N, C-alpha and C positions, 0 to 999 in steps of 0.2 A: 504494499500499500504506500502511496504518497499523499502526502497532506501539505499543502501550499497556500499562501496568502499574497497574492501578487498585489503591488502597490502603484503600478503604472501600466499604462495600456501595452507598452512593449514587452514587460515581464508577463503579462497575460498572454500575449500572443506567442511568446517563445515557450511557454510552458506547455501550451496546447500543441505547438508545433514538436516540440520534444517528444511529447506522449504518441504522437502519430508516426514519428520517424524511428523511434525505437524498434529493435528486431524482436522485443519481447512486450508483453501486455501485463501491467499492474494498474491496480484501481487508483484513480486520482481523485482527490478530493479538493475542491476548491472552494475559497471563502471569497466573496465579491459583493462588499456592502453596495447598496445603490447611491450612498451618499459620494462615493468617488466618482460616479459619472457626471455629477453636478460641481465637483471641486475643480475651479478653473486653474490650480496649481497641478493637478494630477493629469500631466501631459507627456509626451514622449516625441522625440525628433524623428524624422525619416531614417536617419542614419541608425538610431537605436533600433528601429523596426528591421531594417534591410541587412544590417551586419552585425548585430548584437546576439546575444544568446541568452538563456535564462540563469540569472544568477541566484544562487541559493541564499547569498548574503550580499547586502548592498552597503557599501562604504558610503561615509559623509564626504564627498568630494569637495564640498564648500569648506570643509573644516582645515585648519593648519594644525598638524599634529604637535609642532613645537609649542603651540599655545594652548592645546587642550588640557584641561585639567579635570574633567568629568565625561564620561561615556555613558551613552544611554541607549540601551538595546531594546527595541519594540518592534511591533509588526502592524500590519494593516493601516486603517484609517487615523491610528493614534499619532501616527508619524506626523501627518500633516497638522494636528492640532500643537504638537510639540515644536514643529518648525515654524508655526506662526508665533508662537509665544517667543521662541528664542529671536526670530527677526523683530519682533516687537521691543524686546529689552536690549536688541544689537549685542548680544552675549557671545563672543568670540570663544569661550573658554569651553564650550560644551560640543561634543561631537554626538550626532544622532545616527546610530547603525539600525539597519531595517533586517529582519530575519524573516525571509521570503519563503523558506522551507521548513516546516515544522519535523516532518519524518519523511526518509531517514534524516536525522539530526545531522548538519554539516559541521560537525564538531572541528575537524582540522582547517576548513576554510574560514571558520570563525577565529581560530587560533591564528591563523595567518594574518588576519586582519587585525586583530589586537596588538600584534607584535610590532605593527607599523607605528602605533602610538607609544608603545613601550620604548622602542629605539629612539624615538624622538624625545622622550622623557630622559632618557639615559643621556642622550647627545647634550640636551640642554644643561644637564647637571656638569658634565664635563667641560662644557665652554665656560661655565659660571666658575668653576675651579681654575681653569686657565687664565681667565680674566683677573681672578684674584692674585694669581702667581705673577702675572705680568705687571699688576699694579705694585706689588712688593719689589719686583726688580726695578721698576721704573722709579720708585721712591729711593731706592738704593743708589741708583745711577746719579739721581739728583744730588744725593748727599755727598758723594764722591766728587761730583762737579764743582759743589760750594767749597770743598776742603781744598781742591786743586786751585781754585781762584783765591782763596784764602792765603794758601802756600805761596803762590806767586806773588801776591801783593806784600807779603812779609820777606819775600826771598828766602824761604826756609828750604835750603836744598835737601835735608835730610827728608822732611816730609814730602817734597817731591818725589824722592828716589823711592820712598815707600810706596807712594800712590801709583808710580810708574810700572810697577811691577805687573806683569801679565797675569790675568786671572786664568785659574785652572781650567783646562778643556774638559768637556763633558766626554765621558767614555761612550764611544759608539758601541751599540749593540750588535754583536756578531750576527751575521746574516747565516740564516739555516737553510741549506739547500734541501730542496724535496726530491728525494731519489725517485727516478722512474722505476717501474718493475722491468725485468728483462724482457726482452723482445721474444717472448715464448710464443711458437707458434700453435695455435690450436685450429684444427680443421673445422670448418663449418660455422666459425663464429667471427664477429668483429669485436675487436678490443679497444676499449677507451679508458681513460684516466679521469676521474672526477676531480672538482675543484679541491676535495678534501684529501686526495691522493688514493681513493678507493679504485680498485680495478673493476671495471663493467664489461660484462661479456653479452653480446647480442647474437642470438641464433639467425641463422640465414633461412633453411628452408625447414619443413616440418619434421623430417628426421632429424635434422640437426638441432631442432627445438628439444627433441626427447632426449638426444645425446647430452645436451647441455644441462637440462633440469634434472634428470635422473641418474647421469653418470658422473658429471663433472661437479655440479653444485653440492656443497655441504650443508647439513642440516641448519646451521646459522646463516648462511647466505640469504641475501634479500630476492626474492622472485617478483617480477613485474611483468604485466601483460595488459593491452588495451582491452577495455572493457566492451563487450559486444561485437567486436570486429576480429577478424583473423589477423595475425601479425606475429612478430618474432617475440620468442621468449627473452627476457632481458635478466641476467643475474648479477647482482653486487656481491662481489667476493668478501666476506667477512670472517677472517681467520679466528677472531675472539668474540667474546660474548657482548662486547660494548655496543651501545646503540649507535647505528648508522646516523651521521649527521642528516638533518633535515635537507639542507642544500643538495646533497648527494642523492637523496631520494627524488628530488625534483628533476635533477638532471638525468638520472636513469629512466624516471617517467616519460620525459620529453623524448629520449630515444625510442621508449617502448610506443609511444604515440606516433612518432616520425616513421619508424618501420612497421606500420599497420596499414589497413584498409582506410583508416580515418586520418591519414596523414595530410590531407586537403582541408580538414575542418580547422576552424579558428581555436577550438579547445576541445579536448578529448579527455574521458574519465579512464583512469588507469587503475587496474587492481594491483595490490602488493602484498605479500606476506613472507614470511620466512619459509625456505624450502621444506622443512619438516612438516608443513601443514598443507603439503601436496600429495597426491597419490594419482596412479595411473589406472583408469577403469579397465578392466580384464577385455581384450579384445577390441579396444577402442582406436580409432584412426591415430596416425603418427601427429604429434602435437597437441592431442587432446588430454586435459588434466582434469582432476576434481579437486576443488578448494574446499578444505575444511573449515578454514576462517581466512578473512582477509579485511583489507581497508582499502578505501578509494581516495583518489587524489585527481583533481583536475587541472591538466597542463595545456601548454601551447606546443604543438608537435615540432620539434628542432632537433637538430644535430650540433648541439652548441658547444660540445667539449673536445678536448684533444684525442685524436685517434692514436693508437700505439700499435 
């Protein structure tokens, strides 16, 4: 089942379009209050209708993350009441996020949206610390300048010699070189290196996918595949039990979307799980797997990392 509450004409159009274009059928429950039909603010551009897609979470594009101190999460027509009140008070410290899909709950998409504001808050804190440090350094420079002028006026050579000593230079941090994995040749796969240094393997044909998933991949490796479309199996190698960084998951998901039948779509849903939660149905065709549990992520199809 799917439960959605679209708040714009474009969102309403795209959720119906998504329902019809999917290769499977699930019940879709929509909440559409009549008040939005008469609301002059509830409009969409032609570009949003022709080039957009259904967004489970709508971010506040008018808000500046660096200035936001309070986040409001709402849905439906309440958004327009909150928006009217915020504009009336001209409050720039509030961001209003809209939850457009209740079930399945878009937890990861909501988390990525919230990270945008957390990063801005941390950046603002770091900027304030650096400003304080700069002001302290500036005050010290002004103090030394006054001391030099005073020593010059008094012709105090000892004081001038003391002040003219070169300040200690800051130690430079040693640069850490990221080693690339050796150019091991694995037949039937494409090999990539993520931004975090993880090796990513992409299968070529259906039998290569089977070999990659059930022969090469280890239990803790991450497995990805485009949802509802044929395509390559993608494996992120993880020799430890440590959690794979979210950036690497996004890059691997983009490869899974790129090497699938949905590569021309603007956004593609991708399933991902650990290899140990996969099984091969008896007598099934090459490339077919059974998922015991998985998570979803929506990405833009792209081959955006280095191939090795």
